[in-house]
DONUVO-30279 format. One line per field, with one value per residue (C-alpha): residue number from 1; residue in one letter; x, y, z. Coordinates in steps of 0.5 Angstrom, whole numbers, m for minus. Each point is the difference from the previous one (the first is absolute). Example, Ala and Ser with C-alpha at 12.3 -4.5 7.8 and 13.67 -1.06 7.14 Angstrom:
BEGIN
seq <- (1 / 2)
type <- (A / S)
east <- (25 / 2)
north <- (m9 / 7)
up <- (16 / m2)
end
This chain:
BEGIN
seq <- (1 / 2 / 3 / 4 / 5 / 6 / 7 / 8 / 9 / 10 / 11 / 12 / 13 / 14 / 15 / 16 / 17 / 18 / 19 / 20 / 21 / 22 / 23 / 24 / 25 / 26 / 27 / 28 / 29 / 30 / 31 / 32 / 33 / 34 / 35 / 36 / 37 / 38 / 39 / 40 / 41 / 42 / 43 / 44 / 45 / 46 / 47 / 48 / 49 / 50 / 51 / 52 / 53 / 54 / 55 / 56 / 57 / 58 / 59 / 60 / 61 / 62 / 63 / 64 / 65 / 66 / 67 / 68 / 69 / 70 / 71 / 72 / 73 / 74 / 75 / 76 / 77 / 78 / 79 / 80 / 81 / 82 / 83 / 84 / 85 / 86 / 87 / 88 / 89 / 90 / 91 / 92 / 93 / 94 / 95 / 96 / 97 / 98 / 99 / 100 / 101 / 102 / 103 / 104 / 105 / 106 / 107 / 108 / 109 / 110 / 111 / 112 / 113 / 114 / 115 / 116 / 117 / 118 / 119 / 120 / 121 / 122 / 123 / 124 / 125 / 126 / 127 / 128 / 129 / 130 / 131 / 132 / 133 / 134 / 135 / 136 / 137 / 138 / 139 / 140 / 141 / 142 / 143 / 144 / 145 / 146 / 147 / 148 / 149 / 150 / 151 / 152 / 153 / 154 / 155 / 156 / 157 / 158 / 159 / 160 / 161 / 162 / 163 / 164 / 165 / 166 / 167 / 168 / 169 / 170 / 171 / 172 / 173 / 174 / 175 / 176 / 177 / 178 / 179 / 180 / 181 / 182 / 183 / 184 / 185 / 186 / 187 / 188 / 189 / 190 / 191 / 192 / 193 / 194 / 195 / 196 / 197 / 198 / 199 / 200 / 201 / 202 / 203 / 204 / 205 / 206 / 207 / 208 / 209 / 210 / 211 / 212 / 213 / 214 / 215 / 216 / 217 / 218 / 219 / 220 / 221 / 222 / 223 / 224 / 225 / 226 / 227 / 228 / 229 / 230 / 231 / 232 / 233 / 234 / 235 / 236 / 237 / 238 / 239 / 240 / 241 / 242 / 243 / 244 / 245 / 246 / 247 / 248 / 249 / 250 / 251 / 252 / 253 / 254 / 255 / 256 / 257 / 258 / 259 / 260 / 261 / 262 / 263 / 264 / 265 / 266 / 267 / 268 / 269 / 270 / 271 / 272 / 273 / 274 / 275 / 276 / 277 / 278 / 279 / 280 / 281 / 282 / 283 / 284)
type <- (X / X / X / X / X / X / X / X / X / X / X / X / X / X / X / X / X / X / X / X / X / X / X / X / X / X / X / X / X / X / X / X / X / X / X / X / X / X / X / X / X / X / X / X / X / X / X / X / X / X / X / X / X / X / X / X / X / X / X / X / X / X / X / X / X / X / X / X / X / X / X / X / X / X / X / X / X / X / X / X / X / X / X / X / X / X / X / X / X / X / X / X / X / X / X / X / X / X / X / X / X / X / X / X / X / X / X / X / X / X / X / X / X / X / X / X / X / X / X / X / X / X / X / X / X / X / X / X / X / X / X / X / X / X / X / X / X / X / X / X / X / X / X / X / X / X / X / X / X / X / X / X / X / X / X / X / X / X / X / X / X / X / X / X / X / X / X / X / X / X / X / X / X / X / X / X / X / X / X / X / X / X / X / X / X / X / X / X / X / X / X / X / X / X / X / X / X / X / X / X / X / X / X / X / X / X / X / X / X / X / X / X / X / X / X / X / X / X / X / X / X / X / X / X / X / X / X / X / X / X / X / X / X / X / X / X / X / X / X / X / X / X / X / X / X / X / X / X / X / X / X / X / X / X / X / X / X / X / X / X / X / X / X / X / X / X / X / X / X / X / X / X / X / X / X / X / X / X / X / X / X / X / X / X)
east <- (m49 / 2 / 1 / 7 / 0 / m4 / 0 / 1 / 0 / 7 / 5 / 1 / 4 / 6 / m2 / 7 / 5 / 6 / 8 / 2 / m6 / m2 / m7 / m2 / m7 / m4 / m5 / 2 / 6 / 1 / 0 / 5 / 5 / 1 / 1 / 5 / 0 / m4 / m5 / 0 / 0 / 7 / 1 / m6 / 4 / 6 / m4 / m2 / 7 / 2 / m5 / 3 / 7 / m3 / m3 / 7 / 3 / m4 / m1 / m7 / m2 / m5 / 1 / 4 / m4 / m2 / m8 / m4 / m1 / m6 / m4 / m5 / 5 / m1 / 6 / 1 / 5 / 2 / 2 / m2 / 2 / m2 / m3 / 4 / 2 / m7 / m2 / 5 / m2 / m8 / 2 / 4 / m4 / m7 / m3 / 3 / m3 / 6 / m1 / 5 / 0 / 3 / m1 / 1 / m5 / 4 / m2 / m2 / m7 / m1 / 2 / m1 / m8 / 3 / 4 / m3 / 0 / 5 / m1 / 2 / 3 / 6 / 3 / 3 / m7 / m6 / m1 / m7 / m3 / 4 / m1 / 5 / 2 / 5 / 4 / 5 / 1 / 5 / 5 / 5 / 4 / m3 / 6 / m1 / m7 / m2 / 2 / 1 / 1 / m1 / m8 / 0 / 2 / m5 / m6 / 3 / 0 / m7 / m3 / 3 / m3 / 2 / 6 / 0 / 0 / 6 / 3 / 5 / 4 / 4 / 5 / 6 / 6 / 3 / 7 / 5 / 5 / 6 / 2 / 7 / m1 / 3 / m4 / 2 / 2 / m5 / m6 / m7 / m4 / 3 / m1 / m7 / m2 / 3 / m4 / m7 / 1 / 1 / m5 / m5 / 3 / m2 / m7 / m1 / m1 / 6 / 2 / 6 / 0 / 1 / m1 / 2 / m5 / m5 / 0 / 0 / m6 / m4 / 2 / m3 / m6 / m1 / 3 / 3 / 3 / 4 / 4 / 4 / 4 / 3 / 3 / 5 / m2 / 6 / m1 / 2 / m1 / 7 / m1 / 1 / m6 / m6 / m5 / 5 / 0 / m7 / m1 / 5 / m3 / m7 / 3 / 4 / m6 / m4 / 5 / 2 / m7 / m2 / 6 / m2 / m7 / 3 / 5 / m4 / m5 / 5 / 6 / m3 / m5 / 5 / 7 / m2 / 3 / m2 / m4 / 7 / 4 / m4 / 0 / 7 / 2 / m5 / 3 / 7)
north <- (23 / 7 / 5 / m2 / m7 / m7 / m6 / m7 / m7 / m1 / m3 / m8 / m2 / m5 / m7 / m4 / 0 / m3 / 2 / 3 / 1 / 5 / 0 / m1 / 0 / m1 / m7 / m1 / m5 / 2 / 8 / m2 / m4 / 7 / 5 / m4 / 7 / 1 / 5 / 1 / 7 / 0 / m1 / 5 / 5 / m2 / 2 / 6 / 2 / m2 / 5 / 5 / m2 / 0 / 7 / 3 / m3 / 3 / 7 / m1 / m1 / m6 / m2 / 4 / m2 / 7 / m1 / 7 / m1 / 5 / m5 / m6 / m5 / m8 / m2 / m8 / m2 / m8 / m4 / 6 / m3 / 5 / 4 / 6 / 2 / 1 / 3 / 6 / 1 / 0 / 5 / 4 / m1 / 0 / 1 / m6 / m8 / m4 / m7 / m5 / m8 / m6 / m6 / 1 / 5 / 3 / 8 / 4 / 0 / 8 / 3 / 6 / 1 / 2 / m7 / m6 / m6 / m5 / m6 / m7 / m2 / m5 / 4 / m6 / m3 / 3 / 8 / m1 / 4 / 5 / 6 / 2 / 7 / 2 / 6 / m3 / m6 / m1 / m5 / 0 / m5 / m6 / m4 / m6 / 0 / m2 / m6 / 3 / 7 / m1 / m2 / 5 / 6 / m2 / 0 / 7 / 2 / m2 / 3 / 7 / 6 / m1 / 4 / 4 / m4 / m1 / m6 / 2 / m5 / 1 / m6 / m1 / m3 / m4 / m1 / 4 / 5 / 3 / 7 / m2 / m6 / m4 / m6 / m2 / m8 / m1 / 4 / m2 / 4 / m3 / m7 / 2 / 3 / m6 / m5 / 4 / 1 / m7 / m3 / 5 / m2 / m7 / 2 / 2 / 8 / 3 / 6 / 2 / 6 / m1 / 6 / m2 / m6 / 5 / 5 / m6 / m3 / 7 / 1 / m7 / 2 / 6 / 6 / 5 / 5 / m3 / 4 / m3 / 4 / m2 / 3 / m2 / m2 / m1 / m5 / 4 / 8 / 2 / 5 / 8 / 1 / 1 / m4 / m6 / 0 / 0 / m6 / m4 / 1 / m2 / m6 / m3 / 1 / m5 / m4 / m2 / 0 / m5 / m4 / m7 / 1 / 0 / m6 / m5 / m2 / 0 / m3 / m6 / m2 / 0 / 0 / m5 / 5 / m1 / 7 / 0 / 0 / 6 / 4 / m1 / 2 / 7 / 2 / m1)
up <- (24 / m1 / m5 / m1 / 1 / m1 / 3 / m3 / 2 / 5 / m3 / 0 / 5 / m2 / 3 / m1 / 5 / m4 / m1 / 7 / 3 / m5 / m2 / m7 / m5 / m3 / 0 / m6 / m1 / m7 / 2 / 6 / m5 / m5 / 6 / 5 / 4 / 7 / 0 / 8 / 3 / 1 / m8 / m1 / 4 / m5 / m6 / 2 / 2 / m7 / m3 / 4 / m3 / m7 / 1 / 3 / m6 / m5 / 3 / 3 / m7 / 0 / m7 / m6 / m6 / m4 / 2 / 1 / 7 / 0 / m5 / 2 / 0 / 0 / 5 / 1 / 5 / 0 / 6 / 4 / 7 / 5 / m4 / 2 / m7 / m3 / 6 / m1 / m7 / 2 / 5 / m5 / m6 / 3 / m7 / m2 / 0 / 4 / 1 / 3 / m1 / 4 / 2 / 7 / 3 / 5 / m2 / 6 / 3 / m2 / m7 / m3 / m3 / m6 / m1 / m3 / 5 / m1 / m4 / 1 / m6 / m2 / m5 / m3 / m1 / m5 / 0 / m2 / 6 / m2 / m5 / m5 / m2 / 6 / m1 / 5 / 3 / 5 / 2 / 6 / 3 / m3 / m3 / 4 / 0 / m8 / m3 / m8 / m1 / m7 / 1 / 5 / m5 / m5 / 5 / 2 / m7 / m1 / 5 / m1 / m4 / m7 / m2 / 6 / 6 / 4 / 4 / 6 / 3 / 6 / 3 / 5 / m3 / 6 / m3 / 5 / m4 / 2 / m2 / m1 / m3 / 4 / 4 / 6 / 0 / 6 / 0 / 4 / m4 / m7 / 3 / 2 / m6 / m4 / 4 / m1 / m7 / m1 / 4 / m4 / m6 / 2 / 2 / m7 / 2 / m1 / 4 / m5 / m4 / m7 / m3 / m7 / 0 / 3 / m6 / m4 / 3 / 0 / m7 / m2 / 4 / m5 / 5 / m5 / 5 / 5 / 5 / 6 / 5 / 6 / 7 / 5 / 7 / 5 / 5 / 6 / 1 / m1 / m6 / 1 / m5 / 5 / m5 / m2 / 9 / 0 / m5 / 3 / 7 / m3 / m4 / 6 / 5 / m5 / m2 / 7 / 2 / m6 / m1 / 4 / m3 / m7 / 1 / 4 / m5 / m6 / 4 / 4 / m6 / m6 / 4 / 5 / 6 / 7 / 3 / 5 / m6 / m3 / 6 / 0 / m7 / 1 / 7 / m3)
end
């Protein structure tokens, strides 16, 4: 252990080789039934690429909640994945108490000394092991991982610092859109998206971004200041704008690396597609 880092228990490697020879976890069949995407090394790299994508979209801002970053904030990251977001927050705000939770322990062995070791937790279960009073609860790319967002928002609201705590959620709307409004009659990307979203609907963990529905759920949970912002993401780096071009490059890198990982579990389980047919769709 150094002054800058601390050593935690090594991550739990996935133990089940399933769809398309990809590795899945964990030992719990219930947890595997909730999260039907792989957690092998290839997927962890894809998750970290998407972290860079999100940062690029947000101009390297880790969160936009209007909090005093010099204060001793309490920050919780739900479904932390590889832990890269709380690690970056802890590095930039060493005085903050930063904790990431997930039921897959796939975080790196070495983390900043100022960061709390990640906690193994199914966020849809009881949060009894967690304290309350968080200044910020961060959620990113969890559409597709939670069965009932109504319940989740109520739980998040209860664990925030009363009247001053913030929830910040960042998601990808996978539905392709076209600047001129004309949708090509035959388009493999649209076909893939339709199949993925349909399969995840059947899975009971939707990946659809429904802004008005989300606003209503947040309001019913007790949130009073609800703000939404969106950013256009180009699939190809054709833009002359340097920022849009960089965003597109990172998105394309993550998407091309992860398209099969997103597809195998949902499409084989709920649409009855073969691995060969899924590969053909992903490569079209």
